[in-house]
VMD Tcl script that draws the C-alpha trace (Angstrom):
set ca {
  {4.50 -22.79 14.97}
  {0.99 -24.30 14.29}
  {-0.02 -21.10 15.55}
  {1.74 -19.01 12.79}
  {1.05 -21.58 10.02}
  {-3.04 -20.72 10.72}
  {-2.27 -17.00 9.51}
  {-0.51 -17.61 6.61}
  {-1.60 -21.26 5.07}
  {-3.88 -19.54 2.39}
  {-0.79 -17.67 1.66}
  {1.63 -20.69 1.59}
  {-0.91 -22.48 -0.84}
  {-1.46 -19.41 -2.96}
  {2.30 -19.07 -3.40}
  {2.64 -22.95 -4.32}
  {-0.20 -22.44 -7.03}
  {1.45 -19.31 -8.49}
  {4.94 -21.14 -8.86}
  {3.32 -24.29 -10.08}
  {1.75 -21.69 -12.83}
  {5.07 -19.92 -13.31}
  {6.41 -23.53 -13.83}
  {3.93 -24.34 -16.48}
  {3.84 -21.04 -18.09}
  {8.11 -21.60 -18.12}
  {8.08 -25.06 -19.83}
  {5.30 -23.78 -22.48}
  {7.01 -20.61 -23.52}
  {10.68 -21.18 -23.35}
  {12.78 -24.38 -24.67}
  {15.61 -24.75 -22.10}
  {15.81 -25.81 -18.11}
  {17.68 -22.74 -17.55}
  {15.12 -20.42 -18.89}
  {12.53 -22.00 -16.52}
  {14.66 -21.73 -13.80}
  {15.02 -18.15 -14.56}
  {11.33 -17.51 -14.72}
  {10.55 -19.12 -11.41}
  {13.64 -17.26 -9.69}
  {12.20 -13.69 -11.32}
  {8.79 -14.44 -9.73}
  {10.63 -15.07 -6.11}
  {12.65 -11.94 -6.33}
  {9.57 -10.32 -6.94}
  {7.25 -11.64 -4.46}
  {10.16 -11.19 -1.93}
  {10.11 -7.03 -3.15}
  {6.88 -6.97 -2.83}
  {6.69 -8.21 0.88}
  {9.42 -6.10 1.96}
  {8.21 -2.93 0.56}
  {4.66 -3.41 1.75}
  {5.26 -4.11 5.46}
  {3.77 -0.65 6.40}
  {1.03 -1.36 4.06}
  {0.10 -4.35 6.35}
  {0.70 -2.05 9.51}
  {-1.81 0.30 8.03}
  {-4.32 -1.98 6.78}
  {-4.29 -3.32 10.26}
  {-5.09 -0.19 12.08}
  {-8.18 -0.09 9.77}
  {-8.88 -3.83 9.51}
  {-8.89 -4.23 13.38}
  {-12.24 -2.45 13.68}
  {-13.93 -4.35 11.48}
  {-15.79 -7.46 12.33}
  {-14.51 -10.71 11.35}
  {-16.51 -11.28 8.54}
  {-15.34 -8.39 6.35}
  {-11.98 -9.25 7.95}
  {-12.36 -12.59 5.96}
  {-13.48 -11.00 2.84}
  {-10.63 -8.52 3.00}
  {-8.58 -11.73 2.93}
  {-10.19 -13.37 0.52}
  {-11.94 -11.17 -1.70}
  {-9.44 -8.64 -1.49}
  {-6.53 -10.94 -3.04}
  {-8.61 -11.20 -6.52}
  {-8.95 -7.38 -6.55}
  {-5.32 -7.30 -5.76}
  {-4.05 -9.88 -8.52}
  {-6.39 -9.09 -11.36}
  {-7.41 -5.62 -10.45}
  {-4.07 -3.56 -9.55}
  {-1.57 -6.09 -10.88}
  {-3.10 -7.12 -14.35}
  {-5.95 -4.85 -15.26}
  {-4.50 -1.66 -14.19}
  {-1.31 -1.75 -16.16}
  {-3.58 -3.13 -19.00}
  {-5.65 0.18 -18.57}
  {-2.56 2.48 -18.66}
  {-1.38 0.80 -21.75}
  {-4.73 1.19 -23.69}
  {-5.36 4.78 -22.78}
  {-2.12 5.71 -23.37}
  {-1.59 3.88 -26.78}
  {-5.83 4.51 -27.59}
  {-6.28 1.01 -28.45}
  {-8.90 -1.44 -26.79}
  {-8.62 -3.99 -24.18}
  {-7.88 -6.83 -26.33}
  {-5.20 -5.14 -28.22}
  {-3.57 -4.21 -24.90}
  {-3.20 -8.12 -23.76}
  {-2.01 -9.19 -27.23}
  {0.62 -6.09 -26.80}
  {1.71 -7.34 -23.22}
  {1.96 -11.09 -24.85}
  {3.19 -10.36 -27.99}
  {5.30 -6.99 -27.90}
  {6.44 -6.67 -23.90}
  {9.02 -4.27 -24.81}
  {6.40 -1.70 -26.00}
  {4.17 -2.92 -23.34}
  {6.75 -2.00 -20.82}
  {7.77 1.28 -22.45}
  {3.97 2.62 -22.60}
  {3.49 1.70 -18.61}
  {7.05 3.28 -17.68}
  {5.83 6.42 -19.89}
  {2.76 6.88 -17.94}
  {4.82 7.39 -14.58}
  {4.19 10.82 -14.19}
  {0.30 10.56 -13.80}
  {0.50 7.57 -11.97}
  {3.03 9.24 -9.27}
  {0.87 12.12 -9.07}
  {-2.35 9.85 -8.13}
  {-0.89 7.55 -5.97}
  {1.30 10.06 -4.22}
  {-1.92 12.46 -3.42}
  {-3.51 9.45 -1.80}
  {-0.99 8.03 0.40}
  {0.07 11.43 1.48}
  {-3.49 12.23 2.35}
  {-3.48 8.92 4.56}
  {-0.29 9.74 6.27}
  {-1.15 13.39 6.87}
  {-4.93 12.69 8.25}
  {-3.40 10.66 10.90}
  {-0.96 13.13 11.97}
  {-3.44 15.97 12.09}
  {-5.84 14.94 14.35}
  {-6.88 16.87 17.47}
  {-7.93 14.18 19.23}
  {-4.86 12.15 19.04}
  {-2.92 11.86 22.27}
  {-0.03 9.09 21.71}
  {3.01 10.86 19.55}
  {5.97 9.34 18.74}
  {8.50 12.00 17.13}
  {6.67 14.06 19.82}
  {8.33 17.64 18.85}
  {6.84 17.60 15.24}
  {3.52 15.68 15.88}
  {2.33 17.70 18.94}
  {2.94 20.88 16.48}
  {0.53 18.86 13.71}
  {-2.28 18.14 16.45}
  {-2.44 21.78 17.46}
  {-2.63 22.93 14.13}
  {-4.91 20.31 13.02}
  {-8.39 22.16 13.85}
  {-7.65 24.90 11.21}
  {-10.13 23.53 8.37}
  {-8.35 21.14 5.51}
  {-4.85 22.15 6.30}
  {-3.31 18.83 5.20}
  {-5.35 19.30 1.84}
  {-3.77 22.83 1.53}
  {-0.21 21.68 2.11}
  {-0.85 18.66 0.00}
  {-1.73 21.34 -3.06}
  {1.45 23.50 -2.73}
  {3.86 20.69 -2.69}
  {1.96 19.45 -5.87}
  {2.17 22.99 -7.13}
  {5.92 23.27 -6.49}
  {6.59 19.87 -8.17}
  {4.41 20.90 -11.14}
  {6.83 23.96 -11.76}
  {9.66 21.70 -12.33}
  {7.92 20.15 -15.15}
  {7.03 21.01 -18.74}
  {3.79 22.22 -19.33}
  {1.93 19.25 -20.71}
  {3.55 16.91 -18.07}
  {2.56 19.56 -14.97}
  {-1.09 19.42 -16.49}
  {-1.11 15.63 -16.34}
  {0.69 15.71 -12.97}
  {-1.77 18.13 -11.10}
  {-4.76 16.44 -12.81}
  {-3.72 12.95 -11.55}
  {-2.84 14.47 -8.29}
  {-6.08 16.41 -8.08}
  {-7.99 12.86 -8.80}
  {-5.94 10.99 -6.16}
  {-6.89 13.86 -3.55}
  {-10.79 13.51 -4.45}
  {-10.25 9.78 -4.38}
  {-9.35 9.84 -1.19}
  {-11.85 12.39 0.00}
  {-14.78 10.10 -1.54}
  {-13.80 6.85 -0.26}
  {-12.72 8.72 3.04}
  {-16.74 10.15 3.04}
  {-18.02 6.91 2.33}
  {-16.46 4.94 5.23}
  {-17.64 7.80 7.51}
  {-21.21 7.76 6.17}
  {-21.31 3.89 6.20}
  {-20.29 3.98 9.89}
  {-22.89 6.36 10.64}
  {-25.41 4.20 9.44}
  {-23.95 1.30 11.29}
  {-24.37 3.87 14.41}
  {-27.79 4.38 14.11}
  {-28.63 0.83 14.00}
  {-26.65 -0.44 16.70}
  {-27.30 0.89 20.41}
  {-23.87 -0.50 21.45}
  {-22.15 2.01 18.56}
  {-20.74 0.30 15.55}
  {-17.00 -0.17 14.65}
  {-14.77 2.34 13.06}
  {-15.07 1.98 9.04}
  {-16.95 -1.12 9.20}
  {-18.07 -3.39 6.59}
  {-18.15 -2.12 2.86}
  {-16.93 1.66 3.55}
  {-13.86 0.11 5.13}
  {-13.23 -2.63 2.57}
  {-13.05 -0.01 -0.38}
  {-10.68 2.32 1.70}
  {-8.37 -0.82 2.26}
  {-8.59 -1.58 -1.79}
  {-7.92 1.79 -2.63}
  {-4.98 2.06 -0.31}
  {-3.72 -1.34 -1.54}
  {-3.82 0.00 -5.12}
  {-1.87 3.22 -4.35}
  {0.84 1.01 -2.51}
  {1.41 -1.05 -5.41}
  {1.52 1.42 -8.15}
  {5.25 1.85 -7.59}
  {6.15 -1.85 -7.22}
  {3.92 -2.53 -10.69}
  {6.66 -0.24 -12.49}
  {9.57 -1.33 -10.75}
  {8.64 -4.73 -11.27}
  {10.01 -3.92 -15.06}
  {13.61 -3.98 -13.86}
  {13.47 -7.64 -13.62}
  {10.92 -8.77 -16.56}
  {8.63 -6.58 -19.08}
  {6.33 -10.60 -18.84}
  {3.19 -9.62 -17.67}
  {2.54 -12.96 -16.36}
  {5.72 -13.49 -14.64}
  {5.13 -9.82 -12.95}
  {1.60 -10.81 -12.12}
  {2.48 -13.89 -10.37}
  {5.44 -12.26 -8.33}
  {3.53 -9.21 -6.90}
  {0.45 -11.24 -6.33}
  {2.55 -13.56 -3.95}
  {3.59 -10.69 -2.06}
  {0.13 -9.27 -2.24}
  {-1.41 -12.48 -0.59}
  {1.49 -12.23 2.17}
  {0.75 -8.65 2.99}
  {-2.99 -9.91 3.56}
  {-1.73 -12.60 5.78}
  {0.67 -10.02 7.75}
  {-2.67 -7.97 8.30}
  {-4.78 -10.77 9.63}
  {-1.85 -11.52 11.92}
  {-1.39 -8.04 13.23}
  {-5.10 -7.77 14.07}
  {-5.32 -11.19 15.48}
  {-2.56 -10.91 17.74}
  {-2.90 -7.41 18.91}
  {0.28 -6.26 18.05}
  {-0.54 -2.91 17.06}
  {-1.89 -2.24 20.84}
  {1.35 -4.05 22.20}
  {3.70 -1.82 20.25}
  {2.01 1.86 20.62}
  {4.33 3.36 18.07}
  {4.11 0.82 15.59}
  {1.53 2.58 13.56}
  {3.39 6.03 13.82}
  {6.17 4.77 12.26}
  {4.10 3.30 9.52}
  {2.15 6.32 8.82}
  {5.84 7.94 8.54}
  {6.56 5.72 5.85}
  {3.11 6.52 4.08}
  {4.24 9.75 4.15}
  {7.72 9.33 2.67}
  {6.37 6.85 0.20}
  {3.80 9.55 -0.89}
  {6.69 12.18 -1.40}
  {8.69 10.16 -3.08}
  {5.93 9.14 -5.73}
  {5.01 12.64 -6.05}
  {9.04 13.84 -6.49}
  {9.36 10.68 -8.98}
  {7.72 12.79 -11.77}
  {10.97 15.21 -11.77}
  {13.57 12.51 -10.20}
  {13.98 8.63 -10.34}
  {14.39 7.30 -7.07}
  {15.30 3.47 -6.79}
  {12.46 1.50 -4.99}
  {15.24 -0.15 -3.07}
  {15.52 3.26 -1.15}
  {12.02 3.59 -0.99}
  {11.78 0.15 1.19}
  {14.74 0.84 3.07}
  {13.47 4.36 4.39}
  {10.04 2.48 5.01}
  {11.73 -0.27 6.62}
  {13.99 2.18 8.78}
  {11.08 4.10 10.07}
  {9.07 1.02 10.89}
  {12.18 -0.53 12.68}
  {12.86 2.39 15.12}
  {9.07 3.04 15.89}
  {9.08 -0.78 16.97}
  {12.37 -0.27 19.10}
  {10.85 2.82 20.56}
  {7.73 0.71 21.36}
  {9.86 -1.97 22.91}
  {11.92 0.67 24.89}
  {8.31 2.44 26.20}
  {6.92 -1.29 27.47}
  {10.22 -1.87 29.43}
  {10.04 1.54 30.77}
  {6.44 0.90 31.97}
  {6.99 -2.40 33.55}
  {9.98 -1.08 35.18}
  {7.97 1.69 36.82}
  {5.56 -0.78 37.58}
  {7.75 -2.95 39.50}
  {9.26 -0.16 41.41}
  {5.71 1.10 42.49}
  {5.04 -2.56 43.80}
  {8.46 -2.52 45.59}
  {7.36 0.92 47.47}
}
mol new
graphics top color blue
foreach p $ca { graphics top sphere $p radius 0.5 }
foreach p [lrange $ca 0 end-1] q [lrange $ca 1 end] { graphics top cylinder $p $q radius 0.2 }
display resetview
């Protein structure tokens, strides 16, 4: 228990601070005990929702973070939460409102505090662009994992082996994504189709840029260290993880409006979830869980592809966040169970060999 608390102490302290702020805000902005308790309840539900929807995020983060040195791992935990809280959960929705409404940042803040219904309407109205950008970025993250000629471990072997075989074709995953985006855009009015395609291409370019930056920094490290540098070490890996986290949170930020249209309550609830996702990431890395369960990251990357596809499809049809979370949870659960089966089979084979 003490070992477990070591990974989650910061998250628990952060949670207590967020609930204290929620209590203060509830007392200051409402006039009854019931209303205060409702504020705290919504914060709790939002935090649980964020955690449940983001376990695949933690697993994928861990695949990158495990190759980074401890200093940058700690920076991801400490600095990253500031970016996750103030950047993705506060600044991002405000920026959407400011751009969509053609107003300044101060007016956007005033709108979020004084006219939450209008604020919610503007943010929700930007779902086509958000879905295009976030969906394209996440889809590329998942596709790059499977379109890898050097990949030797396969979970859904029939599919993954075929993807590995064709991965030598230049930029095939990019071409596949562009075709999918084009097909979806055909179902939209011209103006919305343009918004969707531009946002999707920006998501694709962002992935390429961040991935290239990580590789460039990695090559610089390799040139400096005779023993070889860690993959995506330092700043490159940090930036990659932050963009990845932001892409994961897009649908969560919009989905949170189903429970509340108050910017402060949403930020507090989602930030608690974001902090626990970071703690889970560190836990997975330090305990070596990904090495122990060989198919776990496969399940997470399949979940990412599904989430990216759902975000792209959200431009034409609404898919509830509960379904998104359920699909991701099922994929990760199946990959974990498959990993346990594999480990048992290996132990049984080893025992049989020793007996012989």
